[in-house]
C-alpha positions, 0 to 999 in steps of 0.5 A: 573654132575653125582657124582660117589660114593666111591664104584663105579669107573669112567669107562671113566678114567680107575679106577684112583688111588691116592697114597700115601694117606695120604702124607707129600710130593706129591700125584700122580694121575694115570689113563688111559682114555678109551675115548679122552676128557677133564678132569678137576682136582680140589682140594678143602678144606672141607670148599669148598675153591678151591685150584686147577682147572686144565683142560686137554685134554686126549687121549684114552688109554694113561696113565696119571700121574699127581703129586700134589705138595702141595708147588706149590699151598701153601697148608696147611696141612689138608684134601682135596677133589680131583675131577676128572671130565670128560664129565658129571661125577665126581669122588671125593676122600678124600686126606690127606696132613700132 
């Protein structure tokens, strides 16, 4: 897996956005993939404990909006790492749920 730095974007996912961040309610992830492929959304805490692992098949040029609802996963307030993985590339962003 090739990690993508904060200064780079994952071209295959069409520059995903994460908002609002920080959030006290829900966080939206929006992206428009450039290719049809399987994307995995992962969420882990800073100790590496996985909280969410959601594989999904996406189609090229179709906008995807995924909403992270913390109550659904019993997430305590804190800092998390949200990962979007497509093919052999991975984009990780720090998100804060307070």
